[in-house]
C-alpha positions in Angstrom: 6.3 62.2 102.4 8.0 65.6 102.7 10.8 65.1 105.0 13.2 68.2 105.2 13.1 71.8 104.3 15.1 74.5 103.6 14.6 78.0 102.8 17.8 80.3 101.8 18.7 83.5 100.3 20.3 82.8 96.6 23.0 86.5 97.0 25.1 84.4 99.3 23.7 81.1 100.3 22.8 81.9 103.5 20.0 79.3 105.0 17.6 81.2 106.6 14.8 78.8 107.9 14.4 74.9 108.1 12.4 71.8 109.2 13.3 68.6 109.6 11.2 65.1 109.8 13.5 62.0 110.6 13.6 59.3 108.9 11.5 56.5 109.1 12.9 53.2 109.6 16.2 53.8 111.3 17.8 53.9 114.9 18.5 57.4 116.7 21.6 57.3 115.9 21.1 56.5 111.9 18.6 58.5 112.1 20.9 61.7 113.2 23.2 60.9 110.3 21.0 60.5 107.7 19.3 63.9 108.0 22.2 65.8 108.8 23.9 63.9 105.8 20.7 65.4 103.6 20.8 68.8 105.5 24.2 69.2 104.3 23.5 68.2 100.3 20.8 70.6 100.6 22.7 73.5 101.9 25.4 72.7 99.0 22.6 72.9 96.3 21.8 76.0 97.7 25.3 77.1 97.9 25.4 76.1 93.8 22.4 78.1 93.0 24.1 81.0 95.0 27.0 80.9 93.0 25.1 80.1 89.6 25.9 76.5 88.7 22.2 75.4 88.9 19.5 77.2 87.2 17.6 80.1 89.0 14.4 78.6 88.8 13.3 75.0 88.9 14.9 71.7 89.3 14.9 68.2 90.6 17.6 66.2 92.3 17.7 62.6 92.8 19.7 61.3 95.6 19.8 57.5 97.1 15.8 56.6 97.5 15.0 60.7 97.6 14.6 63.6 95.3 15.2 67.3 95.8 13.2 69.8 94.8 13.5 73.5 94.9 12.3 76.3 93.4 13.6 80.2 93.6 11.9 83.0 93.6 12.6 86.9 94.2 16.0 86.1 95.0 15.0 83.4 98.2 15.6 79.6 97.6 12.7 76.5 99.0 14.4 73.6 98.9 12.7 70.4 100.0 14.0 66.7 100.3 10.9 63.6 99.2 10.5 60.1 98.9 11.4 59.0 95.4 7.6 58.0 95.2 6.6 61.5 96.6 4.6 63.3 93.2 7.0 65.7 92.1 3.8 67.9 91.0 2.8 68.1 95.1 6.1 68.4 96.1 6.5 71.7 93.9 2.6 73.2 95.1 4.3 72.7 98.6 7.2 74.9 97.8 4.8 77.3 96.1 2.5 77.6 99.0 5.9 78.2 101.4 7.0 80.7 98.8 3.6 82.8 99.2 3.5 82.6 102.7 7.1 83.8 103.1 6.4 86.8 101.1 4.3 87.9 103.7 6.9 88.8 106.1 8.9 92.4 105.7 11.8 92.0 103.2 13.9 94.4 104.5 14.0 92.3 107.8 15.1 89.0 105.7 17.9 90.7 103.9 18.7 92.3 107.4 19.2 88.6 108.4 23.1 87.4 109.1 23.0 83.9 111.4 22.4 80.8 109.7 18.7 79.5 110.3 18.0 82.7 112.6 14.4 83.0 111.0 13.1 80.9 113.3 9.7 82.3 113.2 9.4 80.7 109.1 10.0 77.2 110.9 6.6 76.9 112.9 5.1 78.2 109.0 6.9 75.2 107.7 5.9 72.6 109.8 2.2 73.8 109.4 1.7 73.8 106.2 3.9 70.0 105.5 1.0 68.8 107.6 -1.2 69.5 105.1 1.2 67.2 102.3 1.6 64.4 104.4 -1.3 62.5 103.1 -1.4 62.3 99.4 -4.9 60.9 99.1 -6.4 64.1 101.0 -9.2 65.8 98.5 -7.1 68.8 98.4 -3.8 67.1 97.4 -5.9 65.0 94.9 -7.6 67.7 93.2 -3.7 69.5 93.3 -2.5 66.2 91.1 -5.6 65.8 88.7 -5.4 69.6 87.9 -4.0 70.2 84.4 -3.3 66.6 84.2 -2.2 67.2 80.4 0.8 69.3 81.2 3.7 67.6 82.6 5.8 69.7 84.9 9.0 71.2 82.4 11.4 70.8 85.0 15.4 69.7 84.8 16.1 66.7 86.7 19.8 65.9 87.4 21.2 63.4 90.0 23.2 64.7 92.9 26.4 62.5 92.0 26.8 64.5 88.5 26.6 68.0 90.2 28.9 67.3 92.9 31.6 65.4 90.1 30.9 69.2 88.0 32.0 71.2 91.5 35.0 69.0 91.9 36.1 69.3 88.2 35.6 73.0 88.5 37.7 72.8 91.8 40.3 71.0 89.9 40.2 74.0 86.7 40.5 76.8 89.5 43.3 75.6 91.7 46.0 76.1 88.9 44.9 80.0 88.8 44.7 80.2 92.5 48.3 79.0 92.6 49.6 81.5 90.3 49.9 84.6 91.7 51.9 83.1 95.2 54.0 81.2 92.4 54.2 84.9 90.8 55.1 87.0 93.5 57.6 84.0 95.0 59.4 84.6 90.8 59.3 88.3 91.7 60.8 88.3 95.0 63.7 86.6 93.7 64.6 88.3 90.5 63.3 92.3 91.6 66.8 92.9 93.6 69.0 91.2 91.2 67.5 93.2 88.5 67.7 96.1 90.5 71.8 95.4 91.2 72.2 95.1 87.5 70.9 98.3 86.8 72.7 99.9 89.5 76.0 98.2 88.2 75.3 99.2 84.2 74.5 103.1 85.6 77.7 102.7 87.5 79.9 101.3 84.6 78.3 104.0 82.4 79.3 107.2 84.4 82.5 105.8 84.6 82.9 105.4 81.0 81.9 109.0 80.4 83.8 110.6 83.3 87.0 108.6 82.0 86.1 109.9 78.4 86.0 113.4 79.9 88.8 113.1 81.8 90.9 111.9 78.8 89.5 114.9 76.3 90.7 117.4 79.5 94.1 116.6 79.6 94.7 116.5 75.8 
């Protein structure tokens, strides 16, 4: 089952619209916590795509007993969370349908959005399309699954834990470089006055030597 969907802008990682179906078999508090957790992970994936750390096309990301699938078209990313048993081929049909509907909207309007999840017009569109993919046994969905059965989806698959670990490692590598500038500035603040004093003293010493030589010569 499709449980969560987020549509975001790739250039700045801004989430534009969403639709969440609460997880089953959980208490109200537990459902809210899990939904919030998966929502944060979807936003994390959007940010990673935005900064070029993940492919700008399609990908599946395994997490717990679920799988994130995403599709990027014309600078817009469509992400969905499904049960691990949900057919991946059907999940990407769902994302493709979202993409087709999304691009019926004015592109100029999309790029003017500045607040997260403020494109609420598309929330209802997501909900309507998702309903078509709840039951995988409908004739329409079975036709989609059986079409081109010999051709497997060529989609990269990774674990969420590996993506998070890679991000942590990149942050560790970036930290020393980020601290280099303040460190150099501190060193400059200490040594610049010393260098100036030394230079002035050298000039004064040189001038005194010249004047002394001139005086001695004039007295001869």
